[in-house]
N, C-alpha and C positions, 0 to 999 in steps of 0.2 A: 454595381450595388447603387439602390437608392438611398435616401436620407433614413427613410422607415428602417432598412434592414440595418444600416452602421448604427442608429440607434438602439434597436431590439438587441445587436451583437453586443453593444457596450455594456447595457443591462445586463445581459446574460453574464459577461464576463465579472460585472461588479458581484451580482450574485453568487456565481460561484467562488470568486475571492472570499467574499464573507462568509460562504460556507466551509470553505478550506480553512480560513483562520479559526472558525468556532470548533470545529473539530480535530484543530491541529494537534492540540494535547493528546486527544483519543488515539488520533492516527500513529502518533509518537510512541504512545504506551503500547498500541497493538504489534507495531512493527518490531520493537524491540523484543517483545514476549516471543513473536513469531521467530525473530532471529535466534534466539537462545534454543528454543525448543528444535528448529532448523538443524542447529548445529549438533543436538543431542540425538537427534533422528537420522541425521546423516551417518553419528559414529555408530549409532546402533545398527543400521542397516548394513555398513560396513562391515561390522564384527560378524553378524547374521549370513553375510555374503561369504567371507573368509570361512566360517564353521561349517557352511555349505558345501564350499569347493572343495575342502580338504579330505 
């Protein structure tokens, strides 16, 4: 690795870190919503599967 590549990767890491920090609250909110809905979806699909195979 050359010095330029190291500097570029450091800057990229910094930018990605800042980006994630900015969107951290949004990501947390979205993932919690997805988790809740995923559970409901799994329960629903389980019920439908049971009804289909009866």
